[in-house]
N, C-alpha and C positions, 0 to 999 in steps of 0.2 A: 809405822813411822810414816811421817810426812815428806814429800820428795821436796826437795830444797827447791825455793822460789827466790829468784835473784832481782833485788828492785835496780831502778835504771843505773842508779849512780855504780853501782857495784859491775852493771854488765858493761860499763864503759870500759874495763879492764879484761874483759873476755872475750871482746870482739865477736868472732863469728859464732861464739856459743849463745849469744843472746837471746836467738828467736827460740832455744831450747826451753826458756823459763818465764814463767809469768811475770809479769810487771807490778808494780803496788797497787796501779789505780785497776787492774784486773782483779787482782786478790778483794780489792774494797767493796767491787761491783759484785763479787760473789757473795755478799754479806747483806742481807736485807737489812738487819739491825730492828731493834726494839723500836717497838711507838714511843716519841719522847717521853709524852704521860706515863709511860712504866718508868722510865729512867729517873723522870723528878720524884717519884714514889720511891725510889732508893735511896733519895735524900730528904724523904719526907715533905715533899714538896705537892701540894694539891694540884690536880690540872688546872683548877682555877686561877692559880697562880703563877701560870706559865703563859708566856705570850709567844704562840706557837708560829715558825716560820717552815708552813708545811707540818708533813709528821715526825721529821728527824731531826730536829733544832728548834730551839726554843729561848726567848728570854726570861730572865726570873725574876718575877715581881718583884715592888719593894716592900710590900706585905711579908712575902714569903721570907726576907731577907732581916726587915726588922722582927719578924717571930722567930727567928732563930737565935737571937742575940742572947737570949738567957741560957741557952747552951754551953757548956763549957767546951774550949777549945782544943780538936784533936792535936796528933804529933804532924810537926812540920819537917818534911822531907825536901832537902835542895839536891838536884841533880845537875853538876856540871862535868868537865871535860878536861882534858889534856889541850895543848895547844891544838888548833885546827890544821889539818893537811888535806891536800886534795884525796888521798883514800877514805875518806869519812871517819867520822866518830862515832855518832849515831845517838847524841841526848834525847832528841824527842823521843826517837825509837826506844830507847831504853826507860826514860819515864813513863811511856805508855805499857810497855812489857813491864815493867816493875810493880804498876798499878794494877793489872790484870794478875800479876804473881802474888800481890798482896791479897788482893781479894780471893786467890785459889786458895790461900791458906787460910782464911776464914777472918781476914782483918777489912773493915768496911772502907773502903779507899776511894779518892777522888784524884783525880789529876789536873791540874791548873797548868795551861800553855798558852804562849802567846798567838796570835793570829798570823799567819804568815802575810808578805806585804808582797805584792804583784812584782817590785823591782825585781828580787832572786828568783819568782817563780817563772819569768820570763826571760831572767838572764842566765845566771851561770848555776846558783848553789841548788835552785830545784824549790819546791813546797816546803812545808813545815808540819807534815801531818802525820810522820813515822813512817813505817815501812816494814815492808813484809807481814805478818802477821800481828806485830805492834804496832799499829796505827788507829787513829780517832776517823770516824765517820759521821757525814759526808765528806769523803776525801777530797773531790773535786769542788765542791761550795765553799769547805774551808780555805781551800788554795787559791780561791777565786773573789768572788765578792761576798761570800758568807752572807751575814746579815745586814751588810752595809756599813758596820762600826769604822773603817778606815775612810770611807768616802765622806760621812758624818765628819770626822776629824779633820780630812782636807777641807771640807766646806766651810767649817768653822774656822778655820785657818785663814782661807782664803775671804771671809768675809773681812775680819781683821785687816788684811792687809789692804782690801779693798777701801776701807773705811780710814785708813791712815790716809793715804791718797787724797780719798775725798774731802778729808779734813784740812788738808794743807790746802786742796784746791778752793775751797770754800771759805776763806779767811785767815785758816790756820791760827785760831784763837790761843791756842796752848804755846804757841811761838817755836813751832819743832823746827829745827834747822834740816834741810832736805837734804843735807850733806851727812847726816848722823841719823837716819831712820836705819836701826839695827834689827828689824824684825824682817828676815827675809822670808818669801814664798815656798809653797811647797807643793809637789805631785808626788803621788806613789808610783813612780817607775824610775828606773835607771836612764836618766838622760842628760850626759854630760854637756852637751851644748846649752844646757838652761844655767850652769854655776856662776856664770856674770852674763849679768846684759845689762841695757839701758832701757827703761821705760819710759813712758809717756812721750815718744815722739811723734811727730807730725803736726804739731803746731799748738796754740794756747789753749784750744778748747779739748786737749787730750790731757793737759795737768802739768806738771814741773817737771822735765826732765832729769832723770836722778840714775846712778850707778843701783844696781838691784842682784837678784839673784834668787835660784831655787835649791833648795833642800828636798831629799827625799823625804816622804812624809813621817817616817820612822824616826826622822831626827828631829820633827817637831817639838818646839815647846808645848803647843796643845796637847802631843801624843804623851810627853812627858808627864805634865799635869793630868790629864786624862788617866793615868795609871796609878798617879800616886794620890788621888784626891781619895776622900772615904765615904763622901755624901755629897750630894749637889750643891748644896750650900757652899761647901769648900771647894767644890770646882769653880763654882762661880767666883769666888774671893779668889782663887790663885788666878785664873783668867784675867780677873781685873788687874793683879799684881804685876803683870807682865809687861817691863819696860820696852814700849815698841821704839822709843827715840830719844836724844837729847836736845835741848836748846843750844844755842850758841855758848853760853855759858856753864854748859855741861848739867845743866838739871835736866832729872830725869823726868819722862812722860809716860805714863802707864796707860794701857787700853781702857782702862775705867773711867780716865780722862776725857777719852772720846765716846764713851756710853758705848763701848762695844762690848763687853762682859757678859751682858744678859741677854742678847740677840745669840752670843757664840754658846752660852749654855741651853738656850730654846733647840738651836740645832743638835746638841748633845745629848739632851735628856733622854732618849730613848736607847741611843748607844750605849751609853753608861752604865746601863743593866747588864750583867753579867750574862753571858750565851753558855747553853746547857746543849751537850750533844753526848755521843757515847765512843768506847772504845769497840774494836771489832767483838770483843767478849761482854758486849752490854754495860759495862761499867762506866759511871760518871765521869763527863769531862767539863769543866768548864774554861773556856777560851776566849782570851778579851783582853785586849790591846796587845800591842807590838813591839816597842822600840829597840833597834838593835843595839848590842852590847858592844860593837867596835866604834859607835858615834854617838850612842845613846845610854842608858842605863840598864838596858838589854834585861827586863822582870815584865811578867805579866802584870795584869792590875792589881792593886792592893784589895778593890773591893771585892774583885773575884777571890782571891786567896783567904781574905778573911770570911767571906761567905761559906767557901769549902771547909775551913776551918771550925766552925759552927753548925756543918752540918756532916762531917766524916769525923773517922775516929784516926785516920791517917789521910795526908796529903802531900802528893807529890807535885813538885813544881820544879821549873827549870830555869837556868839564866844562861844567857847567851855566848857563844864561842867559849875560848878557853877560863880556867876559873882565875886566870889573871886580870878578866875582862869583868864577865858576866857576874861570878860568885864574888869578887869584889864590891864590883856594884849592888847586887843584890844585898851583901851584909852591911856595906858603909852606907848606902843610901836607901834603899827600901827598906831595910829591917830597922834601921834608925829612924825613919820618918814615920815608918806604921807602926813602930812597938812592937815588932815581931822576933819570937826567937824561935830558931830553928833548931830543933833535937837530932840532926843527922844529916849527914852527904854522901852522898855517891859520886866518886869522880869515875866517869866513863873515860875507859882507854883502848884502843884496839892493838891488836899486834901488828898491824898494817901501818896504823899511824905513828908507831912507836920506830917501825925498821926505818919509816921516812924521815924520822927523824934523826937516827942514826945514819942517813947518807944514802939508802936505798932508792932508787930511781922508780918512779911510778910504775914503769913497764914491767919493774922485777919483782913487785911487792907480793905475787903472789907464791912465790918460791920461798923455803924455809932457808931463814937466816939467822941462827942464833947469837952470832957475833955483833951483828948490825943491830938487833934487837937488843941487846943487852947495853949496847951504845947510846940507842936511843931512848932507854928508861931513864936517863939523868933528866930527860923533860918530866916524865911523870913524878920523880922525886922533887924536883922543884916545885910541881904542884901541891904534892904530899906536904912538904915544908911549910910553903905559903898559908894552905888551908889552916894548917894546925894553928896558927897563929890568931883564929878567930874562935877557938876554943870547942869548937863543933867536932865531935866525933865522926870517922869516916870510914869507908870501905870502897877497895875501887870494884870496878864492874867491867868487866872485859865483853865488850860486844864481840862477840864470836861471827866471823866469815868463814865462808865453806874451805877457804885455803888454809887456814890455821892450822897450827899442828901442836901435841901435846907438849913437844919439847920447848916451843914457844910458850906456853902458856906456863909452863914450870920455869923458865927463865923470868917472868914477872912475879910468880911466887916466891920465887928466891930472893928476889929484888927487894920486895916489899917487905921481906921479914925483918930490915933493918929498923924499920920504920916503926914496927907492930901493928899492922895493918893487913886486915885480912881480903883476902881476892875471892873474888865468885866470878866464874865463867859462864855467860848467859847465852843462852841460843832463843831468846823469844822471837827474834825476828823470823825465825825458821818455824817454833813451836808456841808461838804466842805465851800467856801465863806461865804454863807450864815449863818454859824455859828459862825462868825467872825465878821459880821458887825457892832455890837458894839462895840467891840474893835477896829476895823477898827476907826469908828467916834472918838473914846477917843485917838487915835494916832495924826489922823490928827490935833485934837483942839490944842493938845501939840506943835506938831511940826511945825504949823502955828502960834503959839503964840508968837515967838522969845524970850522963857524965856530960854534957852539953853546959858549958859554962860560958854561952855566947858573949862576946865582945866585939866592937869595933876596932879596927886599926887604929883610928887615932881619935882625938877629942875634939868638939867642935871648937874648943879655944883655940888650938892651934891655927898660927898665920895662914893664909891659902897657900904661900909658896911653900911652906914646909909639909903642909898636906900632902901637896905634889911629890915633893921631897920623899917623904916618909912612904908613899905608894911605889916610886920609882926605886928607892934603895932597897926595902925591905920586900917586895915583890917582884921588880922587874931585875932586881941584883945589878941596877945601873952605878956606876961612880959617881955622876953628878946629873943634873937637870939643867939644861942651856935655856935660857930665856934672856931675849935683848932689852935694852931699856925701854922700847915701847910697852912689852908685855909687862915689865916689872911693874912700869907706872899705871897700868891698866890694874894689876895684881892689888896695887897698892890703894888705888882710888876705890876698888871695891873694898878692901881693907878698913878704909879711911870712912864710909860713907853706909856704915852697917849692914854690910855682905860678909864679913871676916866669920861668922860660925858658920856659913854654909859649906856642907862636904863639896868635894870637887868630883867631876865624871871626865873621867880621862877619855880622849877620842884616839886612839892610835890603832895600828894594825893588829889585825888578831893571829897572824901567822909567826908571831916571834915575841918573845918577852920583850925585844927592844924595838927599835921603830923601823930596824930594815925587815922586811918580811922574809928574806933568804937567810938570814941568822938563825938557825934551827938549834935544837936541843935545849941547852939552857947557859946561854952567854953571861957573861960576866963583863965587869970594866968597861961597859959602853955608855951613851950618852943618851938622855931624852932631850929634845931639843922642842923646846914650846913653840909652836909657828903662830897660835893666838888662843886668845881665851874670848867665851861669850858667857856674858850673865843670862841666866834662865832665872827671874827674880820671882816668878809665877811657881816654878817647878820646884822652886829652893836649892838651886844648885849651880855651879860655875862649872861649865864645860871648856876642858884644856887640851885643844887639838894640837896633835904632836907629830913630828915627821909629816910625809907625804899624803896621809887618809885626809880621803874626800868625805864631806856632809852627803855629797850627790854623787853616787857612785856612775859608772856608766857599763856598757852593755860590754862583752868579750866579744871576739871577732865571730864566733859562729853561738850567738844566743840561743838558751833553749826555744824561745819563740820560734825559731825555725824550724823546730820539729812539732809543736803544738799542732794541733789541727781537729776539725770533725769529720768523722768517717761519711760511708754511706748512709749508716742506720742514726746518724746525727748523734754518735757518742764523741765524748773527748779521747782524744790518742796524744800521746806524747807527753802528758804532765808528771812529774814525778814529785 
């Protein structure tokens, strides 16, 4: 039996005990991993069809992707979670552990994940490579610059921003009203000071001053387009369709009208190929794209998911934050646009998270408390009911922490009986794939049963505001959606100008079904206030910004960056 190894986020709650345990980064360093050519061979990819970045990561060639299209699709499994808490839920850890578990029981499986953003890596959340013995490697590279995809996306976005102001400076032949430029700038870092800026100050040679602002790269429409496009030609077309600004009479001006989309595609052409890496147990992982689920659509790239489906019998993928955000957008945006039909869902929960939902303070989560746990299970129940509306069968996966007790597990099992939903307690963080074989067996049973009857939550024909209301009432259990005249007029304009068929992408706090992050459990009879709406005409959805959520996060008072450094051997410390 292996010794317990505690990742950083869990050590926060163990204080002085932290030094007794290995960190995620230490565990990752102990595993050399297989050569990337050998990982490619498991997907029947010839080494000539891999573009290597060292010996442990590579991009897949278009020849390999095109050659796999004759294969039938494997089974698609979505991993989502209950509402996030400071206690941790572990979607990525479970996605990796489940993949290893499926391979352990003889099911050829690939995991498809998002690339981490530098913002949370140096902020509060940390990286997104899994944890313990359920990680993807090389962990350090994946959490930092990786293969440069995010830099390419940021650069393509910045090119368009530069070309907009340059177009206005050199005569403005499209008659852009500089007060109505709607394409904001981006940077892949949490920087609240850039949320609202004034650009082009300093005299006439610097352009025409205007209000501007930055979002984080993961909220970029270019990121969304990157993740929803299925080939390079579609990528270029979608980039060209980005509405960058309006004229005085509200005529849209698109990126293709200033000839930006061709060069943007050039910057993205290499990044657009999926990245191949591996789990600690040597199973294939495609990590590609990375929009946040609280401010964007929260899924990895369509091209990576579809490639994996053609090369594997089973594909495990995740959607960001809780199921009310990530899973809803996976179903209503990604699956709708890419014509995907998932076969099973894993709903991840932890005893600690549900106790927190039941009112237990963070400092007391290590103590057994079945009463609070039972109270907090209403959050789990809400997510189970919500997911059932999409017609995909699910299993609850309990990501086990060392402080959990059997009595607490039984509370969750008993609670889930009313939904006729099975529960699997997993220890993949401690034992790797071996700790997830029970979950793997249950997932295979669901995926192979043919029980999935996937459907989206709303039809394309539903008016935009009614789409928002459908999500708010059916998933958030809100009493009403609040939208002032400016917002309603904007939605009506979208509706009347050919955009009414688009899905909506709700941007709101991930910490509650409501827009109040402190409203825990399963709140009802609350309101969803719409602050702003943005048209992503290239990505083909409407972003609906609710409550106080920001598309450019800020750093916490003590960011993770404070603890990240190089040691005397030149190794990274503090990354988690």
